[in-house]
All heavy atoms as an XYZ file, in Angstrom:
803
protein
N      66.303     53.102     22.592
C      66.044     51.807     22.059
C      65.547     50.919     23.152
O      66.078     50.876     24.278
C      67.319     51.279     21.411
C      67.063     49.957     20.798
S      68.349     49.653     19.517
C      69.437     48.549     20.350
N      64.540     50.095     22.869
C      63.892     49.261     23.829
C      64.516     47.862     23.735
O      64.636     47.327     22.564
C      62.418     49.127     23.641
O      61.888     50.435     23.647
C      61.769     48.325     24.698
N      64.872     47.278     24.849
C      65.369     45.937     24.879
C      64.170     44.963     24.949
O      63.383     45.089     25.815
C      66.322     45.718     26.046
C      66.821     44.283     26.094
C      67.528     46.676     26.035
N      64.121     44.059     24.000
C      63.042     43.109     23.985
C      63.542     41.807     24.418
O      64.722     41.449     24.243
C      62.430     42.903     22.575
O      63.436     42.441     21.662
C      61.794     44.216     22.083
N      62.713     41.032     25.074
C      63.085     39.691     25.547
C      63.133     38.717     24.418
O      62.497     38.967     23.357
C      62.194     39.187     26.629
O      60.872     39.039     26.084
N      63.844     37.663     24.548
C      64.000     36.650     23.534
C      62.622     35.990     23.303
O      61.837     35.764     24.194
C      65.013     35.568     23.988
O      64.861     34.433     23.256
N      62.262     35.645     22.031
C      61.062     34.912     21.750
C      60.973     33.630     22.524
O      59.868     33.149     22.914
C      61.053     34.707     20.249
C      62.056     35.633     19.706
C      63.007     35.883     20.782
N      62.086     33.041     22.785
C      62.112     31.800     23.618
C      61.689     31.921     25.014
O      61.377     30.964     25.665
C      63.495     31.126     23.470
C      63.791     30.566     22.093
O      62.865     30.264     21.356
N      65.056     30.360     21.823
N      61.793     33.150     25.565
C      61.390     33.404     26.977
C      59.992     33.000     27.172
O      59.681     32.482     28.279
C      61.639     34.875     27.272
N      59.130     33.168     26.242
C      57.713     32.737     26.430
C      57.558     31.256     26.458
O      56.465     30.743     26.908
N      58.589     30.488     26.089
C      58.528     29.039     26.127
C      58.842     28.472     27.562
O      58.507     27.378     27.895
C      59.515     28.428     25.157
C      59.214     28.654     23.684
C      60.320     28.042     22.853
C      57.831     28.055     23.289
N      59.458     29.338     28.405
C      59.889     28.882     29.737
C      58.767     28.282     30.534
O      58.964     27.166     31.143
C      60.635     30.002     30.450
C      61.971     30.399     29.918
C      62.546     31.571     30.679
C      62.960     29.276     29.843
N      57.611     28.845     30.662
C      56.553     28.230     31.428
C      56.145     26.878     30.850
O      55.899     25.951     31.697
C      55.387     29.158     31.329
C      55.941     30.503     30.962
C      57.159     30.143     30.138
N      56.114     26.716     29.560
C      55.812     25.437     28.982
C      56.868     24.413     29.299
O      56.622     23.264     29.618
C      55.612     25.561     27.470
C      54.578     26.462     26.990
C      54.778     27.651     26.403
C      53.212     26.132     27.250
C      53.778     28.499     26.004
C      52.194     26.934     26.824
C      52.468     28.144     26.196
N      58.151     24.825     29.170
C      59.213     23.917     29.487
C      59.283     23.557     30.911
O      59.585     22.355     31.188
C      60.565     24.612     29.063
C      60.739     24.701     27.566
C      61.969     25.506     27.207
N      62.107     25.558     25.700
C      62.961     26.259     25.062
N      63.748     27.047     25.698
N      62.983     26.267     23.733
N      58.945     24.411     31.803
C      58.880     24.087     33.232
C      57.795     22.989     33.475
O      58.011     22.077     34.199
C      58.578     25.310     34.078
C      59.775     26.242     34.277
O      60.942     25.829     33.942
O      59.585     27.421     34.632
N      56.631     23.175     32.834
C      55.529     22.220     32.962
C      55.993     20.890     32.391
O      55.716     19.852     32.953
C      54.298     22.736     32.346
C      53.073     21.867     32.380
C      52.703     21.492     33.802
C      51.871     22.489     31.711
N      56.550     20.859     31.246
C      57.064     19.657     30.551
C      58.088     18.954     31.459
O      57.977     17.742     31.691
C      57.613     19.928     29.192
C      56.429     20.208     28.216
C      58.424     18.710     28.697
C      56.859     20.696     26.835
N      58.984     19.730     32.100
C      59.937     19.111     33.045
C      59.293     18.475     34.199
O      59.625     17.365     34.636
C      60.978     20.170     33.436
C      61.926     20.578     32.354
O      62.040     19.927     31.326
N      62.552     21.663     32.616
N      58.254     19.113     34.739
C      57.514     18.556     35.917
C      56.807     17.297     35.510
O      56.817     16.260     36.178
C      56.480     19.589     36.453
C      57.171     20.674     37.187
C      56.201     21.744     37.688
C      56.908     22.930     38.257
N      56.012     24.013     38.615
N      56.159     17.301     34.316
C      55.483     16.103     33.828
C      56.492     15.021     33.505
O      56.262     13.827     33.813
C      54.736     16.439     32.552
C      53.458     17.360     32.811
C      52.923     17.838     31.493
C      52.422     16.666     33.617
N      57.659     15.293     32.967
C      58.710     14.268     32.708
C      59.128     13.709     34.072
O      59.311     12.434     34.160
C      59.926     14.931     32.030
C      59.675     15.179     30.528
O      58.684     14.570     29.989
O      60.392     15.908     29.920
N      59.293     14.474     35.107
C      59.690     13.941     36.444
C      58.635     12.937     36.948
O      58.944     11.908     37.429
C      59.870     15.085     37.420
C      61.100     15.923     37.123
O      61.957     15.555     36.389
N      61.166     17.058     37.749
N      57.369     13.319     36.692
C      56.278     12.410     37.156
C      56.309     11.132     36.319
O      56.076     10.000     36.915
C      54.917     13.132     37.002
C      54.786     14.237     38.002
C      53.462     15.040     37.692
O      52.603     14.638     36.933
N      53.300     16.173     38.369
N      56.513     11.247     35.014
C      56.559     10.041     34.188
C      57.634      9.099     34.636
O      57.454      7.889     34.805
C      56.794     10.431     32.726
C      55.559     10.969     31.937
C      56.044     11.508     30.562
C      54.530      9.841     31.726
N      58.829      9.644     34.848
C      59.918      8.817     35.294
C      59.654      8.195     36.635
O      59.958      7.012     36.830
C      61.243      9.663     35.245
C      62.374      8.907     35.980
C      61.651     10.049     33.862
N      59.118      8.931     37.541
C      58.704      8.398     38.837
C      57.702      7.316     38.763
O      57.873      6.205     39.316
C      58.169      9.486     39.753
C      57.763      9.058     41.159
C      58.911      8.378     41.905
O      60.050      8.740     41.777
O      58.552      7.501     42.804
N      56.671      7.435     37.876
C      55.669      6.408     37.781
C      56.261      5.118     37.079
O      56.021      4.023     37.493
C      54.488      6.930     36.957
C      53.709      7.974     37.789
C      53.611      5.806     36.424
C      52.659      8.731     37.067
N      57.125      5.308     36.112
C      57.773      4.176     35.486
C      58.657      3.473     36.506
O      58.698      2.221     36.572
C      58.588      4.637     34.192
C      57.568      5.077     33.115
C      59.476      3.504     33.706
C      58.264      5.713     31.896
N      59.400      4.194     37.291
C      60.211      3.606     38.387
C      59.390      2.800     39.330
O      59.715      1.721     39.677
C      60.961      4.682     39.094
O      61.664      4.139     40.218
N      58.249      3.393     39.684
C      57.306      2.641     40.594
C      56.744      1.325     39.934
O      56.690      0.272     40.586
C      56.143      3.559     41.078
C      56.573      4.629     41.995
C      55.401      5.546     42.274
O      54.223      5.224     42.051
N      55.737      6.801     42.747
N      56.482      1.437     38.646
C      55.918      0.294     37.909
C      56.988     -0.795     37.831
O      56.672     -2.005     38.013
C      55.527      0.709     36.455
C      54.797     -0.418     35.723
C      54.578      0.012     34.259
N      53.614     -0.748     33.603
C      53.820     -2.037     33.185
N      55.015     -2.565     33.372
N      52.846     -2.717     32.540
N      58.192     -0.416     37.627
C      59.282     -1.419     37.574
C      59.586     -2.042     38.930
O      59.884     -3.269     39.023
C      60.577     -0.860     36.938
C      60.413     -0.541     35.456
C      61.655      0.169     34.874
C      60.121     -1.800     34.652
N      59.323     -1.271     40.018
C      59.516     -1.809     41.323
C      58.466     -2.888     41.577
O      58.734     -3.944     42.193
C      59.391     -0.717     42.392
O      60.479      0.130     42.311
N      57.209     -2.618     41.102
C      56.234     -3.656     41.273
C      56.602     -4.862     40.417
O      56.391     -6.078     40.872
C      54.802     -3.100     40.903
C      53.693     -4.192     40.785
C      54.383     -2.021     41.818
N      57.111     -4.660     39.216
C      57.539     -5.782     38.301
C      58.625     -6.598     39.006
O      58.632     -7.872     38.906
C      57.997     -5.274     37.027
S      56.680     -4.583     35.991
N      59.482     -5.960     39.774
C      60.503     -6.716     40.569
C      59.849     -7.571     41.616
O      60.297     -8.755     41.793
C      61.480     -5.721     41.166
N      58.823     -7.074     42.276
C      58.090     -7.893     43.261
C      57.435     -9.079     42.574
O      57.438    -10.155     43.101
C      57.036     -7.050     43.963
C      57.677     -5.948     44.887
C      56.515     -5.111     45.549
O      55.491     -5.694     45.934
O      56.765     -3.936     45.664
N      56.828     -8.812     41.367
C      56.228     -9.917     40.597
C      57.272    -10.977     40.265
O      57.013    -12.211     40.402
C      55.535     -9.381     39.413
C      55.122    -10.474     38.400
C      54.367     -8.467     39.667
N      58.417    -10.524     39.929
C      59.484    -11.491     39.491
C      59.882    -12.398     40.733
O      60.076    -13.607     40.537
C      60.693    -10.754     38.981
N      60.024    -11.755     41.887
C      60.345    -12.526     43.071
C      59.200    -13.534     43.419
O      59.534    -14.683     43.783
C      60.637    -11.608     44.236
C      61.972    -10.859     44.087
C      62.338    -10.069     45.370
N      61.716     -8.799     45.432
C      62.054     -7.732     44.782
N      63.137     -7.716     43.966
N      61.378     -6.546     44.877
N      57.982    -13.063     43.203
C      56.854    -13.962     43.488
C      56.899    -15.129     42.480
O      56.707    -16.282     42.896
C      55.516    -13.177     43.301
C      54.283    -13.931     43.581
C      53.685    -13.947     44.815
C      53.669    -14.628     42.495
C      52.545    -14.693     45.066
C      52.533    -15.357     42.765
C      51.931    -15.352     44.042
O      50.794    -16.060     44.303
N      57.162    -14.877     41.208
C      57.213    -15.891     40.221
C      58.338    -16.851     40.549
O      58.222    -18.121     40.436
C      57.378    -15.308     38.850
C      56.157    -14.635     38.239
C      56.486    -14.053     36.894
C      55.282    -13.327     36.280
N      55.651    -12.749     34.977
N      59.471    -16.331     40.937
C      60.624    -17.153     41.214
C      60.381    -18.086     42.378
O      60.665    -19.285     42.288
C      61.875    -16.292     41.534
C      63.091    -17.057     41.763
C      64.257    -16.154     41.979
C      65.549    -16.978     42.258
N      66.698    -16.208     42.340
N      59.750    -17.551     43.422
C      59.467    -18.384     44.608
C      58.489    -19.500     44.290
O      58.536    -20.524     44.919
C      58.923    -17.520     45.665
C      59.868    -16.529     46.337
C      59.197    -15.494     47.232
O      57.994    -15.532     47.429
O      59.952    -14.638     47.756
N      57.649    -19.306     43.375
C      56.585    -20.298     43.096
C      56.845    -21.065     41.767
O      55.953    -21.831     41.354
C      55.211    -19.545     43.008
C      54.801    -19.161     44.446
C      53.819    -18.013     44.441
N      53.428    -17.623     45.799
C      54.141    -16.784     46.534
N      55.260    -16.320     46.044
N      53.728    -16.435     47.721
N      57.929    -20.799     41.089
C      58.200    -21.533     39.858
C      57.291    -21.173     38.744
O      57.024    -21.952     37.838
N      56.798    -19.915     38.716
C      55.909    -19.430     37.649
C      56.722    -19.001     36.496
O      57.703    -18.276     36.633
C      54.935    -18.335     38.149
C      54.107    -18.892     39.266
C      54.096    -17.780     37.054
C      53.301    -17.816     40.008
N      56.330    -19.361     35.255
C      56.999    -18.957     34.062
C      57.046    -17.401     33.955
O      55.989    -16.791     34.202
C      56.330    -19.552     32.776
C      56.886    -19.041     31.533
C      56.372    -21.047     32.836
N      58.134    -16.882     33.604
C      58.316    -15.421     33.530
C      57.507    -14.825     32.422
O      56.606    -14.000     32.713
C      59.773    -15.066     33.271
C      60.005    -13.512     33.235
S      61.581    -13.010     32.569
C      61.092    -12.821     30.867
N      57.680    -15.320     31.222
C      57.022    -14.738     30.065
C      55.539    -15.174     29.991
O      55.308    -16.385     29.870
C      57.776    -15.036     28.744
C      57.320    -14.254     27.608
S      57.609    -12.481     27.962
C      56.894    -11.789     26.557
N      54.661    -14.255     29.914
C      53.231    -14.590     29.810
C      52.640    -13.746     28.665
O      52.134    -12.636     28.905
C      52.476    -14.365     31.110
C      53.200    -15.200     32.226
C      52.347    -15.382     33.441
O      51.339    -14.781     33.584
N      52.872    -16.193     34.315
N      52.700    -14.229     27.464
C      52.314    -13.446     26.224
C      50.886    -12.923     26.252
O      50.661    -11.852     25.844
C      52.548    -14.444     25.079
C      53.480    -15.427     25.596
C      53.293    -15.512     27.040
N      49.990    -13.702     26.870
C      48.599    -13.229     26.871
C      48.545    -11.954     27.755
O      47.798    -11.029     27.456
C      47.668    -14.296     27.496
C      47.499    -15.475     26.488
O      47.823    -15.296     25.296
O      47.049    -16.561     26.940
N      49.284    -11.934     28.884
C      49.245    -10.748     29.754
C      49.803     -9.554     29.035
O      49.356     -8.435     29.135
C      50.005    -11.057     31.047
C      50.169     -9.908     32.052
C      48.933     -9.297     32.539
N      49.176     -8.167     33.390
C      48.398     -7.215     33.649
N      47.189     -7.143     33.112
N      48.791     -6.224     34.467
N      50.929     -9.812     28.306
C      51.619     -8.668     27.550
C      50.643     -8.080     26.550
O      50.478     -6.847     26.474
C      52.928     -9.195     26.889
C      53.428     -8.191     25.892
C      53.926     -9.554     27.930
N      49.954     -8.971     25.857
C      49.002     -8.483     24.815
C      47.851     -7.707     25.429
O      47.364     -6.750     25.005
C      48.467     -9.697     23.988
N      47.398     -8.255     26.629
C      46.270     -7.619     27.350
C      46.674     -6.216     27.843
O      45.932     -5.264     27.595
C      45.998     -8.453     28.580
C      44.976     -7.883     29.551
C      44.841     -8.643     30.858
O      44.995     -9.823     30.903
O      44.609     -7.895     31.871
N      47.878     -5.993     28.353
C      48.342     -4.713     28.765
C      48.511     -3.714     27.622
O      48.008     -2.598     27.708
C      49.683     -4.848     29.563
C      50.292     -3.450     29.851
C      49.480     -5.642     30.915
N      49.102     -4.207     26.530
C      49.241     -3.359     25.379
C      47.892     -2.911     24.842
O      47.679     -1.701     24.574
C      50.072     -4.059     24.296
C      51.526     -4.051     24.541
C      52.196     -4.753     23.370
C      53.695     -4.881     23.543
N      54.317     -5.555     22.364
N      46.992     -3.810     24.751
C      45.650     -3.464     24.165
C      44.896     -2.525     25.132
O      44.261     -1.522     24.705
C      44.837     -4.744     23.965
N      44.921     -2.832     26.428
C      44.222     -2.002     27.374
C      44.791     -0.539     27.307
O      44.016      0.410     27.331
C      44.315     -2.589     28.800
C      43.599     -1.818     29.862
C      43.665     -2.499     31.200
N      45.045     -2.752     31.644
C      45.916     -1.889     32.151
N      45.555     -0.698     32.292
N      47.075     -2.258     32.503
N      46.115     -0.443     27.379
C      46.722      0.880     27.389
C      46.589      1.629     26.081
O      46.413      2.842     26.051
C      48.143      0.775     27.785
S      48.391      0.231     29.520
N      46.557      0.865     24.950
C      46.326      1.514     23.666
C      44.919      2.073     23.627
O      44.669      3.170     23.110
C      46.545      0.493     22.520
N      43.951      1.417     24.194
C      42.583      1.845     24.215
C      42.451      3.113     25.140
O      41.842      4.105     24.681
C      41.693      0.752     24.809
C      40.207      1.145     24.786
C      39.289     -0.010     25.249
O      39.633     -1.164     24.950
O      38.256      0.362     25.910
N      43.079      3.060     26.309
C      43.063      4.303     27.179
C      43.735      5.434     26.501
O      43.266      6.586     26.559
C      43.851      3.924     28.532
C      43.055      2.880     29.349
C      44.026      5.210     29.314
C      43.777      2.322     30.478
N      44.850      5.147     25.796
C      45.522      6.248     25.055
C      44.712      6.806     24.020
O      44.641      8.089     23.802
N      44.062      5.944     23.251
C      43.212      6.431     22.157
C      42.039      7.332     22.669
O      41.638      8.330     22.117
C      42.510      5.237     21.408
N      41.519      6.970     23.884
C      40.448      7.782     24.502
C      40.972      9.175     24.822
O      40.216     10.078     25.002
C      39.894      7.104     25.772
C      39.110      5.791     25.459
C      38.850      5.045     26.663
O      39.246      5.396     27.776
O      38.187      3.964     26.554
N      42.276      9.243     24.975
C      42.912     10.516     25.350
C      43.603     11.177     24.194
O      44.382     12.122     24.399
C      43.869     10.308     26.569
C      43.072     10.069     27.907
C      43.967      9.407     28.892
N      43.225      9.241     30.143
C      42.324      8.309     30.421
N      42.048      7.450     29.456
N      41.779      8.178     31.619
N      43.372     10.725     22.942
C      43.915     11.376     21.817
C      45.259     10.856     21.337
O      45.834     11.531     20.478
N      45.779      9.798     21.991
C      47.054      9.287     21.555
C      46.894      8.283     20.444
O      45.918      7.455     20.409
C      47.815      8.637     22.767
C      48.097      9.477     23.924
C      48.685      8.711     25.050
C      48.919     10.669     23.578
N      47.854      8.275     19.526
C      47.796      7.232     18.423
C      48.036      5.867     19.031
O      48.874      5.677     19.925
C      48.892      7.496     17.399
C      48.647      8.753     16.499
C      49.720      8.963     15.458
N      51.144      8.894     16.004
C      51.928      7.921     15.828
N      51.686      6.779     15.134
N      53.148      7.936     16.348
N      47.244      4.897     18.568
C      47.344      3.528     19.037
C      48.806      3.046     18.832
O      49.318      2.390     19.811
C      46.346      2.624     18.261
C      46.445      1.227     18.641
C      45.469      0.380     17.726
C      45.652     -1.075     18.049
N      44.914     -1.928     17.177
N      49.365      3.257     17.723
C      50.776      2.811     17.449
C      51.738      3.325     18.468
O      52.671      2.661     18.941
C      51.214      3.174     16.016
C      50.427      2.447     14.984
C      49.021      3.100     14.657
O      48.790      4.268     15.176
O      48.238      2.469     13.994
N      51.595      4.672     18.849
C      52.479      5.276     19.729
C      52.369      4.613     21.107
O      53.400      4.207     21.681
C      52.148      6.768     19.923
C      52.779      7.398     21.080
C      54.139      7.755     21.093
C      52.094      7.656     22.271
C      54.828      8.284     22.200
C      52.687      8.200     23.397
C      54.122      8.521     23.353
N      51.129      4.415     21.576
C      51.018      3.754     22.856
C      51.447      2.322     22.938
O      52.120      1.877     23.910
C      49.515      3.853     23.305
O      49.002      5.194     23.237
C      49.293      3.337     24.698
N      51.197      1.589     21.788
C      51.711      0.204     21.738
C      53.247      0.218     21.780
O      53.890     -0.645     22.387
C      51.153     -0.469     20.516
C      49.707     -0.764     20.617
C      49.086     -1.318     19.277
O      49.715     -1.099     18.187
O      48.001     -1.889     19.367
N      53.890      1.197     20.974
C      55.334      1.185     20.998
C      55.928      1.540     22.384
O      56.917      0.986     22.850
C      55.819      2.217     19.927
C      55.615      1.772     18.534
O      55.284      0.617     18.253
O      55.755      2.634     17.558
N      55.266      2.537     23.012
C      55.672      2.921     24.376
C      55.624      1.747     25.323
O      56.589      1.486     26.078
C      54.830      4.084     24.888
C      55.062      4.569     26.272
C      56.496      5.082     26.357
C      54.048      5.636     26.638
N      54.538      1.000     25.291
C      54.366     -0.148     26.167
C      55.257     -1.308     25.771
O      55.656     -2.033     26.727
C      52.894     -0.508     26.379
C      52.331      0.277     27.527
C      51.829      1.546     27.290
C      52.383     -0.201     28.840
C      51.400      2.335     28.322
C      51.918      0.579     29.839
C      51.424      1.825     29.619
O      51.079      2.602     30.681
N      55.601     -1.429     24.541
C      56.553     -2.452     24.180
C      57.855     -2.140     24.863
O      58.552     -3.074     25.341
C      56.733     -2.498     22.655
N      58.271     -0.864     24.907
C      59.525     -0.491     25.622
C      59.429     -0.748     27.141
O      60.360     -1.258     27.728
C      59.891      0.957     25.341
C      60.402      1.294     23.979
C      60.476      2.803     23.809
C      61.820      0.708     23.736
N      58.355     -0.346     27.690
C      58.139     -0.450     29.182
C      58.102     -1.952     29.529
O      58.829     -2.341     30.486
C      56.887      0.285     29.600
C      57.137      1.816     29.469
C      56.595     -0.127     31.084
C      55.810      2.642     29.676
N      57.356     -2.693     28.734
C      57.257     -4.188     29.086
C      58.594     -4.871     28.779
O      58.957     -5.711     29.561
C      56.104     -4.771     28.277
C      54.797     -4.258     28.819
C      56.158     -6.318     28.283
C      53.565     -4.585     27.932
N      59.297     -4.441     27.752
C      60.605     -4.958     27.505
C      61.543     -4.835     28.626
O      62.326     -5.686     29.084
N      61.568     -3.600     29.160
C      62.394     -3.340     30.349
C      61.977     -4.159     31.550
O      62.846     -4.657     32.274
C      62.373     -1.841     30.653
C      63.335     -1.378     31.803
C      64.790     -1.644     31.466
O      65.166     -1.715     30.322
O      65.612     -1.661     32.442
N      60.681     -4.289     31.749
C      60.169     -5.094     32.835
C      60.602     -6.618     32.674
O      60.981     -7.238     33.649
C      58.620     -5.007     32.934
N      60.520     -7.050     31.466
C      60.945     -8.433     31.226
C      62.502     -8.626     31.478
O      62.894     -9.655     32.020
C      60.661     -8.819     29.765
S      58.857     -9.105     29.463
N      63.282     -7.650     31.098
C      64.719     -7.722     31.421
C      64.944     -7.785     32.876
O      65.758     -8.587     33.377
C      65.499     -6.457     30.802
C      65.530     -6.428     29.339
C      66.574     -7.420     28.762
O      67.554     -7.750     29.465
O      66.353     -7.915     27.672
N      64.246     -6.968     33.616
C      64.319     -6.909     35.113
C      63.912     -8.211     35.700
O      64.625     -8.800     36.533
C      63.489     -5.719     35.621
C      63.393     -5.628     37.160
C      64.739     -5.364     37.717
C      62.443     -4.526     37.523
N      62.756     -8.750     35.222
C      62.292    -10.082     35.715
C      63.370    -11.152     35.444
O      63.592    -11.977     36.300
C      60.968    -10.371     35.104
C      59.752     -9.726     35.707
C      58.447    -10.318     35.261
O      58.422    -11.519     35.030
O      57.476     -9.524     35.106
N      63.903    -11.172     34.237
C      64.835    -12.220     33.840
C      66.038    -12.113     34.712
O      66.582    -13.154     35.207
C      65.288    -12.017     32.364
N      66.520    -10.930     35.051
C      67.660    -10.768     35.982
C      67.381    -11.369     37.383
O      68.182    -12.022     38.001
C      68.126     -9.343     36.088
C      68.814     -8.820     34.903
S      69.676     -7.232     35.080
C      68.348     -6.217     35.668
N      66.166    -11.073     37.858
C      65.762    -11.525     39.185
C      65.572    -12.998     39.175
O      66.083    -13.787     40.020
C      64.531    -10.784     39.724
C      64.897     -9.338     39.937
C      63.984    -11.449     40.923
C      63.724     -8.384     40.154
N      64.779    -13.522     38.214
C      64.423    -14.952     38.110
C      65.684    -15.844     37.890
O      65.907    -16.821     38.478
C      63.329    -15.173     37.175
C      62.045    -14.593     37.741
C      63.193    -16.704     36.860
C      60.869    -14.618     36.689
N      66.481    -15.306     36.980
C      67.711    -16.121     36.581
C      68.923    -15.774     37.472
O      69.968    -16.269     37.290
C      68.050    -15.807     35.130
C      67.034    -16.329     34.155
O      66.230    -17.201     34.597
O      66.995    -15.831     33.019
N      68.682    -14.832     38.425
C      69.780    -14.376     39.332
C      71.006    -13.903     38.557
O      72.138    -14.267     38.894
C      70.118    -15.480     40.302
C      69.037    -15.792     41.299
C      69.312    -16.964     42.252
O      70.461    -17.288     42.413
O      68.418    -17.437     42.813
N      70.693    -13.161     37.510
C      71.780    -12.551     36.717
C      72.789    -13.587     36.228
O      74.008    -13.364     36.284
C      72.436    -11.442     37.463
C      71.446    -10.316     37.800
C      72.153     -9.166     38.563
O      73.246     -9.246     38.916
N      71.409     -8.157     38.833
N      72.244    -14.647     35.628
C      73.200    -15.648     35.076
C      74.076    -15.088     33.972
O      73.567    -14.293     33.178
C      72.443    -16.837     34.434
C      71.771    -17.679     35.505
C      70.990    -18.855     34.916
C      70.258    -19.585     35.924
N      69.447    -20.663     35.368
N      75.297    -15.381     33.967
C      76.228    -14.848     32.959
C      76.144    -15.745     31.720
O      76.253    -16.981     31.845
C      77.666    -14.809     33.475
C      78.632    -14.327     32.452
C      77.759    -13.910     34.763
N      75.887    -15.083     30.601
C      75.891    -15.835     29.358
C      77.272    -15.823     28.727
O      77.883    -14.787     28.573
C      74.854    -15.185     28.350
C      74.801    -15.952     27.067
C      73.484    -15.144     28.964
N      77.831    -17.036     28.421
C      79.119    -17.066     27.864
C      79.113    -17.218     26.310
O      78.119    -17.498     25.750
C      79.964    -18.175     28.499
O      79.234    -19.378     28.381
């Protein structure tokens, strides 16, 4: 009787590649948020308003267009950037407001 490998064994190379790509995604998001922290400090030092809706809309639209060119659904890219920008705004708020406690 011949021992056959699991059908899932063929997925291992794909999973390895996905894991590597996930590591890169997380690293890039971390770098992006580090830049956002620098932006927050810059805004704080100069008294610049944190929330800039025009910039948010510009980033979402630009990235949705880039995503569409690469076969991603516009809604997916917009949702993804809503999460990323939301996290950036939280980070900026903590830096600009110096983590004020809300009672």
